[in-house]
NULUM-829628 format. One record per residue (C-alpha): y, x, z; residue number from 0. Coordinates in steps of 0.02 Angstrom, whole numbers, plus 50000, padded with zeros to 5 digits. Each point is the difference from the previous one (the first is absolute). Layout:
N
ATOM       v       u       w   lumgu
ATOM       Y       X       Z     NUM
...
This chain:
115
ATOM       v       u       w   lumgu
ATOM   48820   50097   53673       0
ATOM   49911   49843   49946       1
ATOM   49897   49952   49849       2
ATOM   50131   49882   49931       3
ATOM   50154   49902   50044       4
ATOM   49985   49820   49937       5
ATOM   50147   49984   49881       6
ATOM   50039   50185   49973       7
ATOM   50024   50027   49813       8
ATOM   49945   50182   50009       9
ATOM   49839   49950   50090      10
ATOM   49965   49876   49860      11
ATOM   50037   50130   49866      12
ATOM   49892   50132   50086      13
ATOM   49857   49874   50015      14
ATOM   50007   49967   49813      15
ATOM   50056   49820   50022      16
ATOM   50155   50014   49889      17
ATOM   49921   50077   49844      18
ATOM   50112   50154   50016      19
ATOM   49952   50152   49898      20
ATOM   49982   50153   50111      21
ATOM   50073   50167   49946      22
ATOM   49881   50084   50124      23
ATOM   49877   49945   50132      24
ATOM   49899   50082   50137      25
ATOM   49891   49935   50141      26
ATOM   50146   49950   50111      27
ATOM   50151   50002   49884      28
ATOM   50065   49919   49839      29
ATOM   50149   50042   49890      30
ATOM   50089   49883   49880      31
ATOM   50162   49989   49901      32
ATOM   50150   49930   50093      33
ATOM   50057   49831   49928      34
ATOM   50183   50057   50011      35
ATOM   49994   50181   49947      36
ATOM   50147   50112   50043      37
ATOM   49944   50137   49879      38
ATOM   49878   50019   49854      39
ATOM   49864   50041   50128      40
ATOM   50007   49889   50155      41
ATOM   49830   49975   50080      42
ATOM   49955   49933   50172      43
ATOM   49858   50080   50098      44
ATOM   49931   49885   50135      45
ATOM   49854   50002   50121      46
ATOM   49870   49863   49977      47
ATOM   50010   49957   50185      48
ATOM   50156   49918   50068      49
ATOM   50118   50112   50097      50
ATOM   50186   49961   50006      51
ATOM   50075   50173   49979      52
ATOM   49968   50185   50024      53
ATOM   50054   49978   50181      54
ATOM   49850   49888   50035      55
ATOM   49874   50104   49902      56
ATOM   49869   50072   50115      57
ATOM   49881   50074   49872      58
ATOM   50025   50177   49940      59
ATOM   49861   49967   49873      60
ATOM   50097   49856   49919      61
ATOM   50163   50101   49998      62
ATOM   49913   50149   49920      63
ATOM   49918   49886   49872      64
ATOM   50169   49920   49959      65
ATOM   50074   50172   49965      66
ATOM   49850   50046   49891      67
ATOM   50028   49840   49900      68
ATOM   50185   50044   49984      69
ATOM   49946   50162   49915      70
ATOM   49881   49903   49886      71
ATOM   50140   49880   49952      72
ATOM   50119   50142   49960      73
ATOM   49867   50078   49887      74
ATOM   49957   49834   49916      75
ATOM   50183   49958   49969      76
ATOM   50042   50175   49937      77
ATOM   50139   50036   50125      78
ATOM   49932   50156   50085      79
ATOM   50091   50126   49890      80
ATOM   50171   49915   50008      81
ATOM   49980   49948   50180      82
ATOM   49993   49839   50097      83
ATOM   50057   49925   50163      84
ATOM   49894   49915   50134      85
ATOM   50079   49878   50122      86
ATOM   49928   49891   50138      87
ATOM   50119   49884   50091      88
ATOM   49959   49945   50178      89
ATOM   50077   49839   50063      90
ATOM   50135   49882   49940      91
ATOM   50148   50117   50032      92
ATOM   49922   50127   49881      93
ATOM   49991   49875   49859      94
ATOM   49814   49963   50016      95
ATOM   49979   49832   49912      96
ATOM   49811   49976   50017      97
ATOM   49933   50031   50175      98
ATOM   49847   50096   49938      99
ATOM   49999   50190   49996     100
ATOM   50036   50066   49826     101
ATOM   50058   50160   49919     102
ATOM   50113   49990   49848     103
ATOM   49962   50132   49867     104
ATOM   50157   50011   49894     105
ATOM   50031   50113   49851     106
ATOM   50008   50017   49812     107
ATOM   50189   50029   49994     108
ATOM   50132   50100   50092     109
ATOM   50020   49921   50171     110
ATOM   50161   49998   50100     111
ATOM   50015   50097   50160     112
ATOM   49969   49911   50163     113
ATOM   50090   50037   50162     114
């Protein structure tokens, strides 16, 4: 992990450089609405330090904090009762578009099944 990755958009957002409103924030993690939502609730939870994907994450503390923020997002967005999905893609073949670890919190409507 490193403190930032020069032109990484998620590093800039997490550092507060983009003026993004955070849905939730903790010491090491921020959460913000996805700019291309796939459901009424579609929030990204990202660590403030740069790490490409869950495969490169070497901090149990950051992972645990990310999951805690996922729970806070679900509460804040009102999707706990109906349910929500969390997804983290790792690498280009998975569909990861931004090479910075992030968890999608998706809910607010009936979601299709995934294989």
